[in-house]
N, C-alpha and C positions, 0 to 999 in steps of 0.2 A: 946813665940808666943802662938797665942789663936787657939783653934781647933775647929771646927763646924761641926756638923753631916750636912748631906745635907740637912735636914729638918729644923733644926735650921737657916742655911744662908736662906732658903728661906722663913722664919718667917721673918727674920729682913729685907730682901728686900722688902719683900710685905708691910710689917708695914711702912716702907718708902714710898712706892708704893700707896697705895690705903689711902687716906684720906677723901674721903666722895663717898657717893653713893646715888644717885637720883632714884625715881621710879616715874612712870606714873601711873597713877589712873585706869581708865578705862580699862581693857584688862590684868591690872598687878595685883593692889589691889584690883580690884572687877571685878565681870562678868557681876553684875546685872543692870537692865536698869530703865530708869524714865517710870511711869507709871506703873510698871510690877505687882503693886496689883489689875489692871482689868483684869488681866488673868484669874482670877479664877471667877470673877464676872460678866465680860464682855467681852467677848476676843474679839470679833468683833470688840467693840470701841478700845481696846487696839490696836489692827494690824492696824487700821485706822490711829489712832494717829502716831503710830511708821510709817507709809508710808507716811502721809501727813505732818509731821513735819521732822523728821529724815532721811529719806531715800531720799525724793523729792524735799527737799529745804535747799541745803547744805551753800548759801549763809544767810539764816537765821539762821541756827545754827551756823555759824562761827561768825556772828555779836552777837549772844547771848554768845558766849564764850569770846567775846572780850570786854563784858560789853556793848555794845552799844544796847542792847534791853535787857530788865529785863524778869525775870520769869514772872511777871505781865503782861506782854505785850504778851508773848506766851499763858499764861492761856486763856487770852481773845482772842486771835486768835483761839484757840482751841475750846472754849465754842461757838465762834458765828459759826465755821464750822461746829461743828456736834451739834449745836441747844442743848446745856446740860447748865445747871447753873454754872456761874463762880466758886461759891463757891464749888461745886464738883468737878469741875477740878481741883482747887487750893488744893484741899485737898488731892486728888487721887496723884499729883504730891509729894506733901510734904509728904504723907505716904509713897511713894514708896522708897523717898529718907532715911528716917527713917528706912525703912527695908533693906537696902543695907547691904550683907554680905560683909565682907572684909576677904582676904585671910590669913589664919591664919598660915600659913607656912613661907609665906614671912615675917608677921609681927614678926615671933619667930627668924629671921634671922637679921631685925632690930634690935630686942634687943641685939643680939650678937653684931652687930657692935657698938651700944651705949656703952657696957660694956666694948669692945676694943678701945675706943675712936674713933671711926670713924664717923664721920659727916653724917647723914642721911636728907633726904628731899624727899616730895613729889613735882614732877615739873607736872603739869595737862594743858593740855586745857580744861576749864571747865565753869561751869555757876555760876551765884550769887548765886543759892540755895546750890551748893556744898559748898561755903564759909559760906552761912548764916545758913544751916541746918545741912549739913552732917557732916562738920568739928567738930562744937562744940558737936553734938549728939554722934559722933562716938569716940569723945576724941581725934582726929589724934596727938594734940599737945602733946599727953603722949606715943607717939611712935615716933614721929618726931622731929628734931630740926627747921625744917624750912617745910613752905608748900607754895608754889607758884602755885597760879592758874590764868590763862591768863585774866578772866573776871577781875582782881584788876590791871592787868598791861597793858590791853586795848591791847593786842598782842598775837598772838598764837605762839608755839614753832618755827615754820618754818618761820614765818614772819621776813622780814628784815634781811635775811641770819643770824637767830638766835639769834636777840638781847634780845629776853626776857630768852633764856638759858643764856648767858652772861651775864646779869643783876642778875640772880639766885645765877651763880658761885661768881661773884662779893660779893655780900650779903653775901656768906657763906666763903669767904676768902680762895676761892679754886682754883688752877690752874686745866685747864680741863685734863693734861696729870695724873693728881693723883685721877681721879674719873670715875665714872662709872654710864653709863644712863641705866636702865631697861624700855626698852619701846615695846610696840608691835607694832611701826610703823618703817619700814624699811628705810621709809624715813626720817624721823626724826633723827634716826641711823646714816645714811649716814652723815648727815648734822653734828651730834654731833662728829662724827670721825674727820670731816673738821675742827672742832675747836679745835681737839688735843685731845680729850676725848675717852674713853673705851666705846664699846656700847654692850649688849646683847638683842638680840632681843626676847622678852619673849610671848611664845604662849603656856600657860599652860604646860610648860616644866620644873616644879620644879626641878626636879633631875638632868636634863640636867645643868640648871642653877648653881646648886651648883657645879657640877663638874667643870663647866667652872671657878667658882670664886676661886676655888683652885690655878687656876694661880695668883691668887693675894691675896689668905689670906687663912691659914689653920683653919680647922676645927676641 
């Protein structure tokens, strides 16, 4: 007869349960914003762009994240609205993307998951500039097995009852019951749980996140 301590039993059970973990980008892997490089040089313009594009035009932003509008189009809209050279707006956006800082604590956990054979992915509602500039510049594929960005799939996470989420899980050959989604959106979390997965609502609460993870994995 084999005997296991309560810790080794938990380890075996959780190794079986947890097969993959997916992370949102904005609000989890980073808290930085587009055009943030303007905060020091022209804070008024930064606030105006933020209000005009990101706070008052949700349809425009959603279509940008669905890949229906390109960053080039957004830059031209901003340049025209605020009477600025297109080249200046384009450079400001691209520079701010390259300057985005990543959550190093989360990346440390991702590395541990990798070493323990757990699949990892970024699952984000995001724009073409995320795919074209941030992903290669930050070498995200050095950390994650897969990167799923809505702009490449033409749909957001909550569109069509989670069709984008289902496609991501299928691509990773994962059953949702064996996965965790870490996201700052409660609504997305509710949907993910309806699909059969586990959800952690991340709001800069790293230590709480680690404690919660102990239900699935031993550190």
